[in-house]
N, C-alpha and C positions, 0 to 999 in steps of 0.2 A: 504494499500499500504505499503510494507516494504522500509524505506528508510535508515535504519542504521543495521548491524547487529553487536552484540555486544559479543565478546569471552571472556570468562572465560580464566585464563591463567594456572594454576597448574591442572594437570590431565586432561586437555582438551587439549591445545596448546603444552604444556611440561610436561615432567615428570621427578623425580628424582630418580635413581637408589638409592641414598644414603637416601631416605625417608625425611619427614618433617623435616626441621632443629629445629623448634620449638621442636617437639617430642624427637629429638636427645639431645638438650640440655637440656630436663627434665630428661633425664637419670643419668646426673650428679648431681641432686638434691637428698637429703635425703628425708625420708618421710615427716618431718614436713614442708620442705620447699616447697614440690609438692603441699601442702595443698593451696598454694598462686600461684600455675603455672598458672591456667586459667587467674587470674587477668593478671600476667606478660604477657602472650600472647594476651589478648585482648588489653593491654596498647601498646604492640608494633605494632598491626595492626591497631589501631585507631589514634594513635600518630605520628606525623613526628618527627624521629631522623635522624641527619645526617650520623650516621653510627653505626655499631655493639656495637663499644665500648661506644659510648655516652649511647644507650640503656642499656646496661648490667650494666654499672655504675649507671645509675639513680634507679637501683634495688638492687645495693651490700648492702647498709645496712639494706633495707627491709627484704632481704632474708637472709642476714648475710653470705653472699658467701666468701668462703675463696678464696685465690689468684689462686689456681689450678683452682676452678670452674669458676671464672670469665674468666681466659685466655682460659679455655676449651670451654665455652659457646661462646665467642668471635670468637674463631678458627673454629667453626661450622659454623656460620653464614657465615665466609668470604669464607669458602670452597664450601657453596653450590651454590656460583656463578657458579663455574666450574662445578658444578656436572648435573646441569640441559642438558637435551635433548629434541629436537623437536620430537614429533610423526612424523613418516615417512611421513605422507599425509598433516601434518598442513601447510607448505608454499604454496603447489599449491592450497590448498583449499583456504587459506586466498587471495591469488592474483587473483583467478578467482571470488570470492566473492566480491573483492574490486572494480572488473570491473562492477558489477551489481549494487552496492550501496556503500554508506560509511561502513566502518569498525571501529570498537573501542575494547577497552579493558576494562572489568572491573574485578577487582580480589581482593579478601580477602589476603591482603598481607601487609609487612611492605615497609616502605620507603627508606631502605637500602639494599645492597647486591642484586641490581637489574640490576647489569651490564650484566646479561645473556640476557636483552632484546636486546641490542646492538650486544653481542657476538652472537646471533643465528639469528640476523638479522630480528628480529620482531620490533623493534622501528618505522622503516619506513613504515610498514605496518598498523600502525596506528596514525591518526592526533589526535586523542583524546583518553588519558588514564584514567580511574578512579581506582584509588588504594585505598583502605580502609583507609589506613593511612592519606590519604591527605582529604577524603572525610568525616572522623569521624564516618563512619558507615560501619558494616559489613553486606553483604548479609546474609541471606535475609531480613534484617531491611529495611523499605520503605524507608529510608533516603538515602541508597546506590543506589537504582533504581532512586529515585526522583534527586539524584544529578547528575546522569548520563544523565537523559533526559534534565536537563538545561545545561549541558554541550554541548549537541549535539543540543539543541533548537528544539527537536521534541516532537509529541504527543506519548502516549503510544502505540497506534496501529500503529504507524509508526515502531516500534522497535522489534526486535528478539533478543533473547538471546541464545547464545549455550554455553552448559556447562555440566559437569559430575555429577554435585551435584543433587540430587532429591530436597533436602531442600533448598539449598542456591541459585540455578541457576532456576530450573523449578520452584518450588512454589513461590520463590522469584518475579519472572518475571510474572509469572499468577496472582500473586496479585497485581502486578503493572500495570496490563492491557495489558503485553507484550506478544508477541508469544514466545514459548519456544521450542527449539531443544535441547532433553536430548541426551547427547553422552553416550551411555550404551556399552561401549566396552566389558564388560564380560558377558553380558545376564543377568543382575540382574531382578529380578521379579519388575514389574512395581508397585509401590503404587497405592491406589485407588486414583482417581481423578474424577473431573467433566468429563461426557462423551462429552460435548461440548468445552472442554477446548482448547485453540488454542496451541496443542501440537504434537510435532512429535518425535518419537524416533529413532535413528539412531546409526549405530554400530561404526561409526567413521567419521570423519571430511569431508571425500571425499562426502559424499553425501549432504552437506551443500550448494554449489553452486545451485544444481539442484533444492533443495526443496525452496530456495529463490526465483528462476525463477518461480516456479509453484504458490508460494503463489503471487507473483507479478502479476501474471497472472490472480489471482481470486480463485484459486484453495483453497478449505478448507482442514484445517490441516488433517481432518480425512480420505482423500483421496490423500494426498501428495505422498505417496508412492507407489501409484496404488491399 
C-alpha cells in the first residue's frame, strides 16, 4: 500500500533554463581548479551552508579563487533562485497526489538558494523535505533513502519515488525497496532492469495520481498503464 509519494525536485518538478548552477560556476574555473570541482560540488550538496557566500568562501583558499571568480560563483547561485520554473503539470499533479496520500520531496541539492520553493508555491505541498545537504547523502546512496524513510516513519513498501534520473531516482528507489515512477519526458531508451521491478515509466507528472490510485488498489506496476 503506497502511503507516501516522494518527488525529486530538479528536472522533475522544476527546471532551470539557465542550467545547473554548479555546472555554470565550473565554467569560471581554470583547468587546474576544475580538477577539484567534483569535490566542491559534493561538499556543497552534503554539507549545510547558510548561504552561497559561506560555501564559496570555504573553498576560496583551497581552489585559490580570484576575487572575480569568487564573486562570479556567488552571483550564479543567487540568480539561480529566480531562474527555476515549474513544469506546467507539476502543481496540479502534486495537489491531486496529496489528496491520495502523503507527499514529500527528496532532492540532491544544496541548503542555500532554495527560496524558489516558496516562490513557486512548493513549500506548502510538502510536510517533509529531504535535501542531500541536510541528510549528508546523495541519491542513489542508501543513506538518502533510509534518511527519508526515517523522516516519514514508513516501511520501504509504503513509499514511491517520482523522478527523472534513472540512476539517482529509479535505481536508488528500487535498491531501497521502494516503487519507482520514472519521469521520462524525452523518451530516452530504458536501461535494463529486472522485469519484476516495481517500476512505471511515465512521460510527465500528470500521470502520477492515476498510477498511485491503481497501485493503492492493488495493481501490479507492469500493468499500471493498461
